[in-house]
N, C-alpha and C positions, 0 to 999 in steps of 0.2 A: 490521493495522488501521491505516487510514490516512486522512488528510484527509478527513474523514468516511470514513476507511479505504478501502473499495472504491471510493468515488466517484473517486478519483484514477485508479485503474485504468480506471473506466469512461470518464472524460472522454477519456483519451489514446487508447483504443481507437477511439472514435468519430471524433476527429480524424484518426488515422491512416487510417481507412476512408474518409473523405471525400477525403483527399489522394489516395488510390488511385482512388476513384471518379471523379474529375475527368478521368482519362485514358481510361478505358473500363470501363464497368460490367461488360462480359462478359468482360475479359481474364482470362486464367488468373492466379490468385493463388498464390504460393508458400506452400501451407498449412504447410509445414514450419517457416515463420518465426513461426508463430502460436501464441503461448502467452499467450492474451489473455483478459482479463475484459472484460465488454461495456459498450456504451452510454455515453451521455455528454452531450455539450455541445449545447445548443440551437443548431444551425447553420441559421438561417433565412435566407431570401433577404431581405436588407435589414435583418438584425439590427443591423448597424452601417451606418447610412444616412448620407447626406451631411447636413451642416448648412449651411442656407442662409446664415447670417451669424454674425459673431462675436458673443459675449455679453459684456456687460460684467462684469468681476471687480470686485465691490464693495469687496473688501478692498484691492486694489491699484490701483483705478481705472484699469485699462488694459484693452485688448481682448484676449480670450483667442483662442487658435489653436483650429482645429477639426480634425476627423480628415482633412480634405483636406490639411492642412499636413504630414501624416505621411508618411514614405517608404513605398512600397507594393510588395508582392510579388503579381505576378499568375500566373495558370495556367501559362503556359509556363515561366516561370523557376522555378516550384516544382517542376514535372515534370522539368526539366532537372537540377536538383539532386538530387531523389530517385533518378531513374533512371539518369542518365548521369554524375553525379559520385559516386554510390555512397552517398548519405546515407540511402537507405530503411530500412537496418538500424541506421543510426547517427544517428537524429534528434536525439538528445540533443547530439551534437557539432554538428549543424547549428545548433542554438541558439546555439553560441559563434560560429560563422562569421557568421551573420546579425546578431547583436549587434555584431560587429567592423565590419560593413559599415553598418548602419543606425543604431546606437546603441540604447538601451534601451527605446525605444517606436516601434513601427511597426505597419503594418497589413498583413493578408493578405486578398486578394481573388481567390479562386480558385474558380470556378463558384460553387456555393451555399455554399462555405465562406468567411465573411467574420468576422474577428476583429481585435481589437487586441492585439498581443503585448506583454507586460511582461517585462523581464529586468534589473531592478535592485531591490535590497532596499528602497531609499527609495520607489520607485513602488509596489512591492507593498505596503509598509506603508501608503501613503497610500490605496490602493485598499481594502484589508481594514479599515483604520479607519473607512471610510464604508459598511461592510456594512449591509445592510438587516435588519429585525427577523427576517425569515424568509429567509436567504440561499438563492439559487436556483443549481442546477447545470443546470437547463434540461430538455430533452427526454430522457426515460428510457424511451421506448416499446420499446427493445429488450427490456428486462426486464419492463416492465408488460404487454406484449402477452401473454405467456405467462400471467401471474397473472390476467389479465382472462379469458383463455380457461378457466382451471381454477377460477375464482372463489376466488383465494388473495389475501390481503391484501397490501397494500405494507409494506415495511420502512423502516428509516431511510434507506437510500440512493435508494429509488424515491418515496418520499412527499414531498410539497411543502407549503409554506405552513403554515397554523396546524395542520393535521393532523399534519404532520411535527414540528412544536414539541411538541405533546402526546405524540406517541409517544416522541420523544427524551427527555422529561422522566421517562418511566417507565423506559426503558432506562438512562439515566445512573445510576440509583440501583444499588447493589451492584457498579458497574463503574468509573465515571469518577473518582470521588474516591479519592485515595491510600490512605486508611485503608479503602476499600472493597475495593481490590485486594489488600490485604495478606492478607485472609482466604482467598485462593487460593493462598498461598504453599505450603501442605502438598500440595496437589493437583498443583500444577506440579512440586513436587520429587519426587513420586512418578513423573511422566512422565520428569523428567530422569534419575532414577536407572536407569529401563528403557533410556533412551536410551544412558547410559554403559555399561550391560551390553552393549547392542548394539554400541557402539564396540569394546569389548574383543573381541567375537566376529568383527568385521569385520577387526580388526587380525590376530588369530590365523590367519584363513583367507587373508590377503594373502600375496604372494610375499616380501615383506620382513619380515613378522611386526610390522609397525607402520603400515602404510598403510591409509587409508580412502579408498576410491574413490567418485567421483561424490557428492561431498558435497552438491550441489543436491538430489539425489534424497533422501538420507538426512535432510536437514533439513526436506524437505518433509513427510516421513513423521512426523518428531517434532513440527512445527508442527500438522499436522493432528490428531495425537492429542492434543496439549495443548489446543487450542481447542475440540475435540469434547468432551474430558473436562469442560471448564468449562461449555459450553453444554448438553450432553446429561446431564450428571452421570453418565457411564458411560465405560468405556474400550471403544475399537472396534478394537483389535488392530493398529494400524499398525506397532508396534515388534516384533511377534513375527517369528519366522522365516518362518512361513507366514502371510500376512495371511488372515483370514477371507473367504470368497467374497462375503458380502454387503458387507464393508468394501471389497474390491477393486472390486466393481460401482460403489460409491459414489465411489471415487477416479476410475475410468474415466468416469464420468458428468460429474464436474467437468471432467476434461480435454476430453470431448466438447463440453460446452457451451462452454468457453473457445475451442476450436479453431474451431468453425463459427460464432461470433459475428461474426467479421470478414466473412466471405462474405455472411452475412445482411444485415449493415449495407450492404454495397456493392452488392449486387445489387438491381434493381428487384423490388417486391413480386410483380409477375405472374409472376416466374420460380418462386415457391415452389411452384407446382402442377407444375412440369416438371423442376426440378433438386432433388437430394437434399439440399441443405444445410440448409433450413428444417426438414424432418423430423428430421435428425440433430441439430440444435440443439435441438428440442423434446424428443427422446428424453433428451438429456443433462439437461435440468430435470427430466423426468419420474423419472429415477434419483435426482436429488438429493433432490427432495421425497418420494419414496417412501421413502428411507432416513431422512430427518429426521423424517417423519410417524410412522414406526413408533416411533422412540425418544421422541418427544414423546407420543404416545399411550400408550406404556407407562408413562411418568411420570405422566401424567394418572390412569391406573388405579390405580397405587399411592397417589396422593394421595387418590383417592376412597375407596379401601379404608380409609385411615386416617381420613378424615372420618366414614364410615359407622360406624366402630368407636369413635368419639369419641376418638381419639388425636391428640396434637398433630402437625401437619405441620411437618417439619424438612427443610431442604434448601438448596441453592445457588441459582445463576441461575436455571435453568429451573423450579424449585419457586416461587421468587419471581415470575416471570412468569405462570405457571399460577395462582398464588394472588391475582393482582392483578385486581380487578374492573374496572380501566379498560382492560384488554386483552382482546379476544376471542380464542378459538382461532384464528381467521383471520389476526388480527394477529400472533400468536405464530409461526404457520408461516412467514409471509413474513419476519418480523424475524430469527428463528434462522437461517434459510437464508442471509440476506444477511450477518449477522455472521460466520457460518462461512466464506463465501467470502472475505470481506474479511480475515479474520485469519490465513490461511495464508502468503500471499506476503510480508507484511511481516516476520514472524519467520523464515522460511526463508531469504529473500534476504540479509537483514541479518546473520544468523549466518554464512552462507557468506563474504560479503565481509569481515566483521569478522575471522574467523579467517584468511582469506587475507592481509589486510593485516598482521596480527600476525606471521604466518609469515615475512614479508619484512622485518620491523623488530624484530630481537632485543631492542634496547634498550626498545622500548615494551613488549615481551612480559615482560621482567624487571620493569619497573615495574609492570605489572599484576599478576604473580605476587606481588611482594612485598607489595603492598596486600592481595591476597586472603589470603596466608598469615599476615599480621599479624593480621588479623580472625579468620580461620577455622583453628582449631588442630586438629592431628591430622587424623582422617578425618571430623570432625563436618560435617554437613550444614548450610549456611548458612540462616538464615532470611530472610524477606522484609525485616525491619527491618535486618538486617545488610548485605544487599547495597545497599539503599538509602542506606547511610552509606559506600559506596565512591566517592569522587569520580572517580578515575582510570578505574574500571570504566565509569561513566557517560559520561565523556569518550571512551572508546574507541567506545562504541556511537554516540554523537552524531557523532563524527568519520566513522565508517563510513557513516552516513545521509547525512552532508553530501556525502561523496565519491561515493556511489552512492545516491541517493534512489530509494526503491522504485519510484516512478512519477515521472518526470522532468519532466511537464508535467500542468497542471490547468487549471481554468477557472471563471469566475464570470460570471453574467449579472445586470446591474442591471435588475431588472424593473420596479421602481416609480419610481425618481428618476433624474434626469439627474445627471451627476457630472463633476467637474473633476479631472484626473488629470495631473500634469506640466504644468500650465499649459494644457491642452487641454480643450475642452468635448465631452462625449460625451452623446448623447441617450439616453432609457430604452431598454431592450432591447439595449444594446450587450453584446456577447460579449467578454470579456477572457481570453485565454490566458495563464497564468502559467508562465513559462520557468523552473522551478525549478532545472534543472540549470546553466543559464547563470548564475542568481543565486548558487548556491552555489560556483560556480568564479570569481567575481569578485575579482580581485587586490587591489581597493580594500577589500573586505571581509575576505578571506582571503589574506594574502600567502603565496606559494607554494601555491597551491590544489590542485595535484596531488601534494602531499606529505602523507603521513599523519602528522598532528600533533595527536593528542589533547590535548596540554597547552594548546592555544588555547582550550580550553572550561573550564579549571580557574578556579575563584574564589580565586586566591592573589594578588590585587593586580594582575595584568597587565590591560591593556585587553582587554575582551572584544568579540567581533564582534557587530555589529548582528543582534539575535535574528531579524529577518525574513530574514537572509541563508539560514537553513536552517530550514525548518518542515515537517519530514517528517510530522507529525501534524496539520498544518492549524492553523487560528487561530479563535477566537471560538466562537460557538455551534455551528457546524458541524464543529468539529474532532472528531477521531477518537473515537468513543464508547469504543473499547477500548484507548486509548493506554496506560493504566496497567497493564493485563494484558499488553499486547504488551512493554512495557518490562521488567516482572517476569520474563516468560519469558526475555527475552535476558539479563537480569542473572544470574538463578539458573543458566542453562545454561552461559554463558560463563565465570562465576566457578568453577564446578565443574570444567568441562573444563581450565582452565588451571591450577586446583589440582593436577590429576592428570597432566597431559600438557605436554610442551614440544611445541609445533606448529611443524613444519618443512616447507618448501615441497617439492614434488616437482619436481626439476630436469627431468624428462622431459616436462613439459607445457608449458614456456615461460612467458612473461609473458601472464597473463590480461587480455583486454580486455572491455569491456561492449558488449553488443548491445542495442538497444532493440526489445524485443518487447512493447511496452505497459509492462511492467516492465523494469528493468535486469537483464539476466541475464549470465552468463559467456558468452563466445564460444566455449568448449570445456569438456570435462569437467574439473572441479576435484578433483585429489586432493591430500591432505596427509598427511604423516607425523605420527602422535600418538606421540610418544617418551615412555614412562612415566618419570615422576620418581622418583628414588631417594632414600631417607633425607632426606624433607622437613624442611629446617632449621626451627626455631622461631624466632619473632621476639620 
């Protein structure tokens, strides 16, 4: 769940799609590269227009610069870098390259794709501190088209304006505040317990007796089971040896929707009647909503039976939404589906990168183990309150998210107001692309940025980095609605895994690099050795 959770993924997918589109809408796309969520930035012709004259800065009594003063990247140069210099799958690294060439503020003008790129923590803070009352992500038609066709309501990522604000007000309750997320600790721990059982099983069937292969896939199953258990208030079987067929269809539908979102964005609408991608994309959404609607309807029937019998209605998140008079069933269908899709990649990718980094840093792993073992005695299951009191555990997760932000690029559109950023005047409807990977790798903010140093986040008297240097869950009113639950899942799972196992790297896979496929994923299958700890010492 991320920067309004899924919105981060959505923005980046649309940006990547248009960068491909400017070359040739009909060019064959490497669909094996696409593990994407969809939709995103309002990329309108002229969204970043020319400013005819400098504007007086009343604070400093000097002339402001305009967008015309910024370095500019045009279509040919962009295509050269993407396709000939090999940055298409490494667009996060392209952020570093372009920042080195142009500085922290520059513009892109490639076909219909026009934006201003921000790649410093100070400029990012300046922009986000000037956020409007209802922050806008822009055009979300790739997701709203299907909803409009089927009469399904919009959720927290597709809704805009005051309607979005009212929806978020309802969704925030029972989820966003720390004391609200704690109530899900027992539910999450049940899923973690089953995941640990699965880890033991995978170790036993491995050639070495302790290897867990394809961690990305395993953590995806864990994350989907966890968020589904919270949202649907029922288990869906992702951690069983044999996944139920309905659940597998649901997983396949998510993959199908993600896979075909990119060609749907890239190709002109007239091709939808001739090429198979649009229908396959719709089929993905059909499977997602079919599964979600069945579980929601079952919960609605159970609630109605209790109401008819004059019994108290008790439950967790879905029960709260269904019992809320401010949300229609149409709103609930749309919101639950979006929360579900947003919640999976954050937890699964972050867990994979965190354990990979710990496996390569024995000292950090020892420090984390000692902290966990000091608080959690014997084989007791930690509570939400206990893991929230583990500063080094939190620092490990925060550092993993800094080094590998789930989605390395996001956007903001200033729809209502003109804005001054970095001494430059920008008119209304300017699209800003937020280069989070470049920002979180800035040596001025994070010395030795490619070193895994959880201690940089500790509150132990040392100078702490600019908080805008890494904001994986966003900022302000449009921050991630599920942040607290995502963090709790990560804390509980990593704490219990480190308590039980020493994580060692698999030397056969070599050094893992990141690929940008909307989210930052590993460039190869990641396997790790989970060596069971013996005679756990007591602190």
